[in-house]
C-alpha positions in Angstrom: -2.3 -0.6 -9.3 -4.7 -1.3 -12.1 -7.6 -1.8 -9.7 -6.9 1.5 -7.9 -6.7 3.2 -11.3 -10.2 1.9 -12.1 -11.6 3.4 -8.8 -9.8 6.7 -9.7 -11.6 7.0 -13.0 -9.9 4.8 -15.6 -12.4 3.0 -17.9 -11.9 -0.6 -16.8 -14.9 -2.0 -18.5 -14.8 -4.8 -21.2 -16.1 -2.1 -23.6 -12.6 -0.4 -23.4 -10.5 -2.0 -26.2 -7.4 -1.4 -24.1 -8.5 -3.9 -21.5 -7.1 -7.4 -22.0 -10.5 -9.0 -21.6 -12.2 -6.8 -24.2 -12.7 -9.8 -26.5 -15.1 -11.4 -24.1 -17.5 -8.4 -24.5 -17.1 -8.3 -28.2 -17.8 -12.0 -28.5 -20.6 -12.1 -25.9 -18.7 -14.5 -23.6 -18.9 -12.3 -20.5 -22.0 -10.7 -18.9 -22.9 -7.1 -19.7 -21.1 -4.6 -17.5 -18.0 -6.8 -17.0 -15.1 -4.8 -15.6 -11.6 -5.5 -14.2 -12.9 -6.1 -10.7 -15.4 -8.7 -11.9 -12.7 -10.4 -14.0 -10.3 -10.5 -11.1 -12.9 -11.8 -8.7 -13.7 -14.7 -11.2 -10.0 -15.6 -11.7 -8.9 -15.4 -8.1 -10.1 -16.9 -4.9 -12.2 -14.7 -2.6 -9.3 -14.4 0.0 -6.8 -13.4 -2.7 -9.1 -10.9 -4.2 -9.8 -9.4 -0.8 -6.1 -8.9 -0.2 -5.7 -7.3 -3.7 -8.6 -5.0 -3.1 -7.2 -3.9 0.3 -3.9 -3.0 -1.4 -5.7 -1.2 -4.2 -7.6 0.9 -1.6 -4.2 1.8 0.0 -2.9 2.9 -3.3 -6.0 4.9 -4.1 -5.9 6.6 -0.7 -2.2 7.6 -1.2 -2.9 8.9 -4.7 -5.8 11.0 -3.5 -3.6 12.4 -0.7 -0.8 13.2 -3.2 1.6 10.8 -1.5 3.4 9.6 -4.6 6.2 8.0 -2.6 3.6 5.6 -1.0 2.1 4.9 -4.4 5.6 4.2 -5.9 6.2 1.7 -3.1 3.6 -0.6 -4.7 5.3 -0.6 -8.1 7.9 -3.2 -9.1 9.9 -2.6 -12.2 11.4 -5.7 -13.9 14.7 -4.8 -15.4 14.8 -7.8 -17.7 
């Protein structure tokens, strides 16, 4: 969902203080231009990231089409 939100316009760069990896930009530990996609690619294997990216594209396509039921199908809410 987060990756789809980035493609839909959310600021997912390390410069955004709301991103969990913001500290890496502030401290200089990550390269300039680091964003959520880069961070996920570095923390996942290539195959796992490809699967995540494909799902993100499906969410993005559904959101652009206004198919909110399809978007909601990708959400899991933990009641605990």
